[in-house]
LUMVO-586964 format. One line per field, with one value per atom (N, C-alpha, C): x, y, z; atom name. Coordinates in Angstrom, 2 decimals, padded with zeros to 5 digits. Example, Ala and Ser with C-alpha at 12.3 -4.5 7.8 and 13.67 -1.06 7.14 Angstrom:
BEGIN
px	c(013.19_012.30_013.20_012.85_013.67_012.90)
py	c(-005.69_-004.50_-003.30_-002.25_-001.06_000.03)
pz	c(007.80_007.80_007.80_007.08_007.14_007.87)
at	c(N_CA_C_N_CA_C)
// end
This chain:
BEGIN
px	c(007.26_006.57_005.72_006.25_005.36_003.63_003.91_002.61_001.03_001.70_000.96_000.80_002.13_002.32_001.27_000.86_000.29_-001.33_-001.36_-002.45_-002.99_-001.90_-001.72_-003.62_-003.24_-004.15_-005.50_-006.07_-007.54_-008.06_-006.86_-006.95_-006.14_-005.81_-004.74_-005.52_-005.61_-006.17_-005.35_-004.79_-004.04_-002.94_-002.03_-000.53_-000.16_000.14_000.73_000.49_-000.43_-000.85_-000.38_-000.31_-000.02_001.75_002.35_003.82_004.28_003.33_003.39_003.88_002.31_002.30_003.81_004.26_005.54_006.45_006.40_007.61_006.98_006.05_005.38_006.05_005.90_006.43_007.80_008.61_009.90_010.98_009.47_010.07_009.47_009.00_008.04_009.27_009.46_010.69_011.53_012.14_014.08_013.44_012.71_012.00_012.11_011.73_011.62_012.97_013.67_015.05_015.81_015.72_016.50_016.01_015.09_014.62_015.19_014.93_015.26_016.61_017.60_019.30_019.33_018.41_019.23_018.71_017.74_017.65_018.34_018.56_020.06_021.17_021.69_022.59_023.11_021.66_021.45_021.04_021.14_021.28_019.45_018.65_017.31_016.82_015.64_015.90_014.52_014.43_013.42_013.21_011.66_011.82_010.30_010.62_009.84_008.50_007.34_006.17_005.45_005.88_005.54_003.67_002.64_001.62_001.34_001.80_001.51_002.24_002.77_003.12_002.24_001.25_000.33_-000.92_-001.21_-002.71_-003.61_-005.07_-005.74_-006.86_-007.19_-008.32_-009.53_-010.60_-011.47_-012.16_-012.04_-012.34_-011.52_-010.12_-008.99_-008.97_-009.90_-010.24_-009.46_-008.63_-007.85_-009.33_-009.47_-010.63_-010.02_-008.54_-007.61_-006.46_-006.27_-004.30_-004.23_-003.29_-003.21_-001.85_-002.09_-001.60_-000.88_-001.22_-000.58_000.93_001.76_003.08_003.58_003.11_002.86_002.98_001.87_001.66_002.83_003.61_004.18_005.22_005.30_007.26_007.20_006.27_005.81_005.99_005.17_005.75_007.12_008.42_009.24_010.59_009.80_010.49_010.58_010.90_011.11_010.21_010.82_010.15_009.50_007.94_007.95_007.18_008.13_007.66_006.85_005.73_004.98_004.60_004.57_004.79_003.96_003.27_002.63_002.97_002.20_002.29_001.54_001.80_001.46_000.15_-001.13_-001.97_-002.92_-003.11_-004.01_-005.28_-006.20_-007.48_-008.54_-009.34_-010.62_-011.68_-011.83_-012.32_-012.23_-010.51_-009.73_-008.76_-008.07_-007.27_-006.21_-005.34_-004.42_-004.74_-003.80_-004.16_-003.23_-003.26_-002.17_-002.88_-002.64_-002.79_-001.66_-002.44_-001.45_-000.77_-000.13_000.42_-001.22_-001.58_-002.55_-004.11_-003.96_-005.16_-004.66_-003.21_-002.94_-003.60_-003.25_-003.57_-004.59_-005.95_-007.31_-008.10_-006.66_-007.20_-006.17_-004.65_-004.38_-004.47_-005.22_-005.70_-006.44_-007.25_-008.30_-008.51_-007.01_-006.09_-005.22_-004.53_-003.04_-003.50_-004.43_-005.10_-003.53_-002.95_-002.43_-002.81_-002.18_-002.44_-002.04_-001.14_-000.68_-000.78_-000.53_000.04_001.45_002.23_003.10_003.14_002.55_003.13_003.91_004.64_005.83_006.30_006.26_006.01_006.98_007.00_007.82_007.24_005.89_005.33_005.25_005.76_005.42_004.08_003.32_001.67_001.19_-000.41_-001.49_-001.41_-001.32_-001.49_-002.54_-003.81_-004.22_-004.98_-003.02_-003.30_-002.36_-002.40_-001.44_-001.39_-000.60_001.00_001.63_001.41_001.48_002.47_001.68_002.19_003.13_002.00_001.98_001.34_000.55_-000.64_-000.73_-000.25_-000.61_-001.58_-002.09_-003.63_-002.74_-003.37_-002.78_-003.25_-004.88_-005.45_-006.67_-007.33_-008.42_-008.92_-010.10_-010.88_-012.09_-012.98_-014.14_-015.00_-014.96_-016.65_-015.61_-014.42_-014.12_-013.90_-013.40_-012.54_-013.44_-015.04_-015.47_-015.51_-015.63_-015.35_-013.34_-012.72_-011.18_-010.71_-012.06_-011.98_-011.11_-011.78_-012.22_-010.66_-009.92_-008.68_-007.20_-007.52_-006.66_-006.70_-006.29_-006.26_-004.52_-004.12_-002.57_-001.40_-000.33_000.76_001.94_003.06_004.34_004.68_003.95_003.85_003.32_002.16_000.94_000.74_000.95_001.44_000.14_000.03_-001.19_-002.42_-001.97_-002.98_-003.64_-003.04_-003.70_-002.96_-003.34_-002.77_-002.72_-002.26_-002.94_-004.35_-005.40_-007.16_-007.14_-006.79_-007.25_-006.25_-005.27_-004.44_-004.84_-005.62_-006.33_-008.06_-008.94_-009.83_-009.81_-009.02_-008.41_-008.88_-007.31_-007.14_-008.36_-009.17_-010.50_-011.77_-011.11_-012.39_-011.89_-010.86_-009.77_-010.31_-010.05_-010.13_-011.61_-012.85_-013.84_-014.46_-013.91_-013.98_-013.69_-012.35_-011.39_-010.94_-011.63_-012.15_-010.73_-010.40_-008.70_-007.39_-007.90_-006.62_-006.24_-005.28_-004.44_-003.45_-003.50_-002.32_-001.53_-000.60_000.26_001.06_000.55_001.21_002.55_003.69_004.87_005.74_006.88_007.95_009.11_009.44_010.12_011.38_011.73_013.14_014.23_014.06_015.39_015.10_016.27_016.41_016.11_016.12_015.89_014.11_012.93_011.65_011.34_012.14_011.66_012.20_013.16_013.39_012.19_011.82_011.26_009.48_009.02_007.59_007.79_008.57_008.93_009.10_010.00_009.94_008.36_007.76_006.36_006.53_006.67_006.72_005.71_003.95_002.94_003.82_004.34_004.44_003.77_003.55_002.88_001.49_000.52_-000.74_-001.11_-002.04_-002.64_-003.92_-004.70_-005.75_-006.15_-007.51_-008.09_-009.23_-010.11_-011.25_-011.90_-013.49_-014.03_-014.56_-014.46_-014.30_-013.87_-012.31_-010.82_-011.22_-011.74_-011.75_-011.39_-010.39_-009.13_-010.29_-009.72_-010.42_-010.08_-010.29_-009.03_-008.35_-006.93_-006.39_-005.55_-005.52_-004.86_-002.73_-002.10_-001.09_-000.31_000.03_000.45_002.31)
py	c(013.24_013.06_014.43_015.16_015.76_015.72_014.62_014.40_013.81_013.68_013.52_015.48_015.47_017.44_017.89_017.96_018.69_018.24_017.00_016.35_016.62_016.57_016.61_015.38_014.73_013.61_014.08_014.52_015.17_016.42_016.86_018.22_019.38_020.25_021.10_022.48_023.44_024.74_026.04_025.53_027.18_027.20_028.64_028.72_027.63_027.29_026.59_025.14_024.58_023.01_023.21_024.05_024.65_024.33_024.60_024.46_022.77_022.78_020.60_019.85_020.37_019.90_019.64_020.75_021.07_019.94_019.78_019.01_017.59_017.41_015.80_015.41_016.31_016.04_015.52_016.68_016.27_014.82_014.88_013.52_012.37_012.53_011.44_011.24_011.83_012.25_011.51_012.11_011.83_009.93_009.76_007.99_007.59_007.70_007.81_007.52_008.68_009.26_007.48_007.43_006.38_004.87_004.49_003.07_003.26_003.97_004.48_003.59_004.33_004.81_003.13_002.92_001.88_000.59_000.21_-000.28_-000.36_001.35_001.20_001.14_000.73_-000.23_-001.44_-001.67_-003.65_-003.19_-002.53_-002.41_-002.63_-002.13_-002.55_-000.96_-000.81_000.60_001.07_001.48_001.76_003.46_004.04_005.56_005.93_007.18_006.89_008.04_007.80_008.65_009.05_010.63_011.18_011.32_011.09_011.37_012.83_013.50_015.09_015.98_015.12_015.63_015.46_014.50_014.54_013.58_013.72_013.52_014.80_014.84_015.53_015.01_014.59_014.03_014.97_014.22_014.38_014.01_014.92_014.16_012.58_012.68_012.02_010.82_010.81_010.04_010.69_009.41_010.19_010.39_011.81_011.68_012.51_012.74_012.93_012.44_011.45_011.10_010.14_010.74_010.42_009.35_007.86_007.36_006.34_007.22_006.37_006.40_007.52_007.20_006.28_005.76_004.61_002.95_003.32_001.90_002.29_003.40_003.09_003.10_003.17_002.77_000.92_000.70_-001.30_-001.21_-000.78_-001.60_-001.42_-000.71_-000.68_-001.31_-001.78_-003.01_-001.95_-000.50_000.19_-000.30_-000.03_-000.49_000.85_001.89_002.33_002.17_003.58_003.36_004.19_003.85_004.92_004.94_005.67_006.07_006.67_006.33_007.73_008.74_009.53_010.74_012.45_013.19_014.35_014.21_014.91_015.19_016.72_017.51_018.34_018.01_018.63_017.73_018.93_018.41_019.75_020.05_018.99_019.80_019.91_019.27_019.28_020.64_020.51_021.19_020.38_019.61_018.64_017.29_016.78_015.13_014.02_013.20_012.36_010.83_010.59_009.06_008.36_006.93_006.01_005.32_004.23_003.58_002.82_001.59_001.19_002.07_002.99_003.86_004.09_004.10_004.38_002.85_002.35_000.26_000.83_000.95_000.57_001.92_002.65_003.29_002.62_001.63_001.43_000.29_-000.79_-002.25_-002.42_-001.48_-001.79_-001.03_-000.63_-000.24_-000.98_-001.65_-002.41_-003.97_-004.11_-005.71_-006.81_-006.42_-007.18_-009.01_-009.91_-011.00_-010.93_-010.48_-009.98_-009.11_-008.59_-007.25_-008.03_-007.59_-008.00_-006.72_-007.21_-005.71_-006.45_-005.90_-006.10_-004.49_-004.58_-004.47_-005.30_-004.58_-005.39_-006.53_-007.34_-007.96_-008.98_-010.34_-011.79_-011.58_-011.15_-011.56_-010.63_-011.35_-010.84_-011.48_-011.17_-011.61_-011.65_-013.10_-012.92_-013.06_-012.59_-012.19_-011.25_-010.18_-009.05_-008.13_-007.94_-007.83_-009.02_-010.32_-011.65_-012.23_-012.18_-012.87_-014.30_-015.16_-015.86_-017.28_-016.35_-017.24_-016.35_-016.46_-016.28_-016.50_-015.43_-016.25_-016.31_-017.65_-018.02_-017.35_-017.20_-016.73_-016.25_-015.33_-014.11_-013.89_-014.29_-014.02_-012.62_-012.41_-011.55_-011.97_-013.44_-014.37_-014.58_-014.75_-014.83_-014.02_-012.77_-011.74_-010.85_-010.87_-010.42_-011.47_-013.12_-013.47_-013.17_-013.23_-012.51_-011.19_-010.36_-008.63_-007.89_-008.57_-008.67_-008.70_-009.66_-009.96_-009.18_-008.67_-007.89_-006.50_-006.10_-004.74_-003.67_-004.27_-003.20_-004.56_-003.56_-003.79_-003.24_-003.48_-001.90_-000.78_-000.97_-000.05_000.78_000.92_002.16_003.69_003.38_005.63_006.42_007.15_008.39_007.70_007.10_006.77_004.96_004.04_003.49_002.36_001.75_000.20_-001.01_-002.38_-003.37_-003.51_-002.85_-003.45_-002.65_-001.43_-000.43_-001.11_-001.35_-002.15_-002.96_-004.21_-005.48_-005.27_-004.97_-003.72_-002.96_-002.43_-002.09_-002.76_-003.78_-004.82_-005.84_-005.73_-006.90_-005.88_-004.79_-003.92_-004.42_-004.28_-004.35_-005.62_-006.60_-007.94_-008.47_-008.05_-007.52_-006.96_-006.25_-005.59_-006.14_-006.85_-007.67_-009.02_-010.30_-011.65_-011.92_-012.08_-012.75_-012.04_-010.98_-010.21_-011.65_-011.50_-012.22_-011.19_-011.58_-009.98_-010.83_-011.04_-011.16_-010.15_-010.04_-009.20_-010.46_-009.73_-010.47_-009.48_-009.78_-009.59_-008.66_-007.51_-007.01_-007.11_-006.88_-006.88_-007.18_-008.37_-009.13_-009.82_-009.71_-009.26_-010.92_-012.01_-013.24_-013.40_-013.13_-012.60_-012.41_-011.04_-010.12_-010.77_-011.66_-012.58_-013.50_-014.25_-015.14_-014.98_-013.82_-013.17_-012.97_-012.21_-012.19_-013.77_-014.81_-015.78_-016.46_-016.21_-016.93_-017.84_-017.33_-018.30_-017.92_-018.79_-018.35_-018.28_-016.99_-016.80_-016.04_-015.75_-014.34_-014.94_-013.91_-013.94_-013.59_-014.34_-014.26_-013.94_-013.00_-012.44_-012.68_-013.46_-014.15_-013.52_-013.78_-013.87_-015.41_-015.12_-016.92_-017.31_-016.78_-017.44_-018.88_-018.09_-019.28_-020.16_-020.18_-021.35_-021.55_-021.33_-020.43_-020.87_-021.82_-021.81_-021.10_-020.43_-020.08_-020.78_-020.56_-021.60_-020.66_-021.09_-020.30_-021.32_-021.16_-021.44_-020.90_-021.58_-021.89_-021.73)
pz	c(013.19_012.25_011.26_010.38_009.62_009.54_009.25_008.81_010.15_010.73_012.32_013.04_012.82_013.37_012.99_011.95_010.73_010.75_011.18_010.32_008.77_008.01_006.91_005.98_006.68_006.14_006.06_006.95_007.22_006.78_005.91_005.11_005.00_004.68_004.30_004.26_005.03_004.98_005.41_006.39_007.12_005.96_006.32_005.99_007.10_008.04_009.19_008.11_007.74_007.48_006.09_005.39_004.14_004.11_005.13_005.61_005.41_006.46_006.87_005.74_004.53_003.27_002.04_002.65_002.00_002.35_003.88_004.62_004.75_004.43_004.35_002.94_001.62_000.61_000.39_001.27_001.62_002.22_002.88_003.59_002.99_002.12_001.21_000.13_-000.79_-001.65_-000.90_000.32_000.50_000.36_001.05_001.13_000.42_-001.09_-001.79_-003.09_-002.96_-003.37_-002.78_-001.48_-000.82_-001.86_-001.86_-002.91_-003.90_-004.65_-006.41_-006.50_-005.26_-005.35_-005.24_-004.29_-004.07_-005.14_-006.29_-006.90_-007.90_-008.07_-009.27_-008.92_-007.71_-007.44_-008.20_-008.27_-008.31_-010.35_-010.93_-012.08_-012.51_-011.65_-011.87_-012.58_-013.48_-014.86_-013.42_-012.74_-012.04_-012.54_-012.58_-012.47_-012.07_-010.94_-009.74_-010.97_-010.14_-010.63_-009.44_-008.62_-007.37_-007.97_-007.37_-007.02_-007.11_-006.06_-005.86_-007.39_-008.45_-009.50_-010.56_-010.03_-011.63_-011.36_-010.13_-009.53_-008.92_-008.68_-007.74_-007.28_-005.97_-005.81_-005.24_-004.66_-004.57_-002.85_-002.00_-000.36_-000.70_-001.23_-000.84_-001.76_-002.82_-004.02_-005.13_-005.87_-006.99_-008.25_-008.49_-009.88_-011.06_-010.94_-012.25_-011.92_-012.22_-012.80_-013.98_-014.16_-015.45_-015.23_-015.99_-015.50_-016.76_-018.32_-019.21_-019.44_-018.79_-018.69_-017.61_-017.13_-016.18_-016.97_-017.06_-018.97_-019.24_-020.41_-021.55_-020.61_-019.39_-018.49_-018.90_-018.32_-018.18_-019.80_-021.05_-022.10_-022.44_-021.95_-022.36_-021.40_-020.66_-019.89_-018.31_-018.04_-016.77_-015.93_-014.17_-013.32_-012.48_-012.93_-012.02_-011.01_-010.33_-008.56_-008.12_-007.40_-006.95_-005.57_-003.91_-003.01_-002.35_-000.78_-000.50_-000.48_-000.64_-001.08_-000.77_-001.01_-000.54_-001.79_-001.39_-003.77_-003.14_-003.81_-004.22_-004.44_-002.96_-002.85_-003.24_-003.55_-004.86_-003.42_-002.04_-001.12_-000.21_000.48_001.35_001.57_000.08_-000.32_-000.45_-000.03_000.07_001.57_001.34_001.66_001.30_001.87_001.61_001.32_000.05_-000.22_-000.51_000.54_000.60_-000.43_-000.34_-001.30_-001.78_-000.79_-001.42_-001.75_-001.25_-002.25_-003.83_-003.78_-005.18_-006.16_-005.64_-005.94_-006.44_-005.80_-005.68_-007.52_-008.02_-009.14_-010.15_-009.60_-010.96_-010.99_-010.71_-010.54_-011.96_-011.80_-012.91_-014.30_-014.29_-015.41_-015.69_-015.30_-015.36_-015.16_-014.36_-014.01_-013.63_-012.57_-012.26_-011.40_-011.39_-010.96_-009.52_-009.39_-007.77_-007.27_-006.10_-004.85_-004.37_-003.90_-002.78_-001.65_-000.41_000.52_001.18_001.43_002.13_003.57_004.53_006.14_007.13_008.17_009.33_009.87_009.42_010.59_009.40_009.07_008.80_008.15_008.49_008.15_008.70_008.72_010.21_010.95_011.93_013.11_013.99_014.04_015.37_016.38_016.75_018.41_018.36_017.70_018.21_019.20_020.61_019.90_020.22_020.90_021.16_020.00_018.91_017.47_017.34_018.06_017.90_017.13_016.26_016.01_014.18_013.47_011.37_010.89_010.90_009.61_008.57_008.09_006.85_005.63_005.01_004.86_004.68_004.54_004.53_003.11_003.29_002.25_002.58_001.49_002.26_002.98_002.97_003.69_005.35_005.00_006.53_007.68_006.58_007.87_008.89_008.98_009.86_010.69_011.01_012.24_012.67_011.45_012.25_012.76_012.09_011.96_014.07_014.12_015.71_016.70_016.16_016.07_016.01_015.11_014.16_014.63_015.63_016.04_015.79_015.14_014.36_013.91_014.06_013.70_014.32_014.66_014.56_013.99_012.64_011.67_011.40_012.33_012.13_011.60_010.67_010.28_009.92_009.80_009.47_008.41_007.68_006.70_007.11_008.71_008.59_009.83_010.19_010.40_009.65_010.35_009.84_009.45_010.04_009.52_009.01_008.31_006.92_006.64_006.28_005.24_004.58_005.67_005.29_004.35_004.89_004.70_003.16_002.66_001.80_000.91_001.24_-000.20_-000.49_000.99_000.96_000.08_-000.46_-001.11_-002.66_-002.74_-004.03_-004.67_-003.84_-004.30_-004.49_-004.06_-004.66_-005.28_-005.72_-007.33_-008.33_-007.53_-008.94_-007.89_-008.36_-007.44_-008.34_-009.37_-009.93_-009.31_-008.12_-007.54_-006.22_-006.14_-005.04_-004.76_-003.08_-002.21_-000.97_-001.07_-000.44_001.10_002.26_003.16_003.52_003.51_004.57_004.66_005.13_005.70_005.15_004.94_004.38_004.99_005.90_006.92_005.95_005.54_004.87_003.66_003.02_001.22_000.95_001.65_001.24_001.14_002.22_002.33_001.06_000.69_-000.47_-001.96_-001.71_-003.08_-003.27_-002.00_-001.47_-002.26_-002.08_-002.54_-003.89_-004.31_-005.63_-006.55_-006.13_-006.77_-006.34_-005.97_-005.72_-004.55_-003.64_-002.44_-001.81_-001.39_-000.66_000.98_001.21_003.12_003.33_004.86_004.90_005.44_004.64_004.98_003.48_002.99_001.47_001.52_000.61_000.61_-000.73_-000.84_-001.43_-002.16_-003.17_-003.22_-002.67_-002.35_-002.34_-003.06_-004.39_-005.57_-005.72_-005.54_-005.94_-005.47_-004.13_-003.38_-002.40_-001.62_-000.53_000.99_001.18_003.08_003.98_004.82_005.91_006.68_007.35_007.90_008.88_009.67_010.97_011.36_011.09_011.48_012.27_013.54_014.71_014.63)
at	c(N_CA_C_N_CA_C_N_CA_C_N_CA_C_N_CA_C_N_CA_C_N_CA_C_N_CA_C_N_CA_C_N_CA_C_N_CA_C_N_CA_C_N_CA_C_N_CA_C_N_CA_C_N_CA_C_N_CA_C_N_CA_C_N_CA_C_N_CA_C_N_CA_C_N_CA_C_N_CA_C_N_CA_C_N_CA_C_N_CA_C_N_CA_C_N_CA_C_N_CA_C_N_CA_C_N_CA_C_N_CA_C_N_CA_C_N_CA_C_N_CA_C_N_CA_C_N_CA_C_N_CA_C_N_CA_C_N_CA_C_N_CA_C_N_CA_C_N_CA_C_N_CA_C_N_CA_C_N_CA_C_N_CA_C_N_CA_C_N_CA_C_N_CA_C_N_CA_C_N_CA_C_N_CA_C_N_CA_C_N_CA_C_N_CA_C_N_CA_C_N_CA_C_N_CA_C_N_CA_C_N_CA_C_N_CA_C_N_CA_C_N_CA_C_N_CA_C_N_CA_C_N_CA_C_N_CA_C_N_CA_C_N_CA_C_N_CA_C_N_CA_C_N_CA_C_N_CA_C_N_CA_C_N_CA_C_N_CA_C_N_CA_C_N_CA_C_N_CA_C_N_CA_C_N_CA_C_N_CA_C_N_CA_C_N_CA_C_N_CA_C_N_CA_C_N_CA_C_N_CA_C_N_CA_C_N_CA_C_N_CA_C_N_CA_C_N_CA_C_N_CA_C_N_CA_C_N_CA_C_N_CA_C_N_CA_C_N_CA_C_N_CA_C_N_CA_C_N_CA_C_N_CA_C_N_CA_C_N_CA_C_N_CA_C_N_CA_C_N_CA_C_N_CA_C_N_CA_C_N_CA_C_N_CA_C_N_CA_C_N_CA_C_N_CA_C_N_CA_C_N_CA_C_N_CA_C_N_CA_C_N_CA_C_N_CA_C_N_CA_C_N_CA_C_N_CA_C_N_CA_C_N_CA_C_N_CA_C_N_CA_C_N_CA_C_N_CA_C_N_CA_C_N_CA_C_N_CA_C_N_CA_C_N_CA_C_N_CA_C_N_CA_C_N_CA_C_N_CA_C_N_CA_C_N_CA_C_N_CA_C_N_CA_C_N_CA_C_N_CA_C_N_CA_C_N_CA_C_N_CA_C_N_CA_C_N_CA_C_N_CA_C_N_CA_C_N_CA_C_N_CA_C_N_CA_C_N_CA_C_N_CA_C_N_CA_C_N_CA_C_N_CA_C_N_CA_C_N_CA_C_N_CA_C_N_CA_C_N_CA_C_N_CA_C_N_CA_C_N_CA_C_N_CA_C_N_CA_C_N_CA_C_N_CA_C_N_CA_C_N_CA_C_N_CA_C_N_CA_C_N_CA_C_N_CA_C_N_CA_C_N_CA_C_N_CA_C_N_CA_C_N_CA_C_N_CA_C_N_CA_C_N_CA_C_N_CA_C_N_CA_C_N_CA_C_N_CA_C_N_CA_C_N_CA_C_N_CA_C_N_CA_C_N_CA_C_N_CA_C_N_CA_C_N_CA_C_N_CA_C_N_CA_C_N_CA_C_N_CA_C_N_CA_C_N_CA_C_N_CA_C_N_CA_C_N_CA_C_N_CA_C_N_CA_C_N_CA_C_N_CA_C_N_CA_C_N_CA_C_N_CA_C_N_CA_C_N_CA_C_N_CA_C)
// end
């Protein structure tokens, strides 16, 4: 994978790294193209918003990103699609910003009630890779006791694994307590349909003020 080969996440300085930057951009674009074409086959009005074309970061944090076009798309009942992408960075030269990191910039403006994170795993495992005990609910106060057992997933990439995903989403929840995040399997259409229909499957991340107690389901 180009992102791992060139260490694009850590920064881009040399000519070889800029070549890698372009290769990562192409790979991300190709993956996104597959996704939006599949959506279009089902008649969904999708439109893609690549971060590389509209944002600049500093030390990996979005400092200049005009998201008004995304807001306008939503107002016209279009479905905007963002995805992990390379981005020019004022300090690092270039880097990669994950979808979850983009959420951190979008949530304060769009104010969603819920974020659905579909991956390979059915949720956050208490005992990965044995995968016999699924964590039903995680809140900021229960996470410290659980964190020592949340060690990974089958889908770790250059922007982090399950630990990184959970911690970044809990940080977002602490800033926006009304937000609920659901981590579930996107391996089959039924699971995705059920999640979009409001089924509480997988692992739910919520704020403590919502009065949710941690549960572990075996």
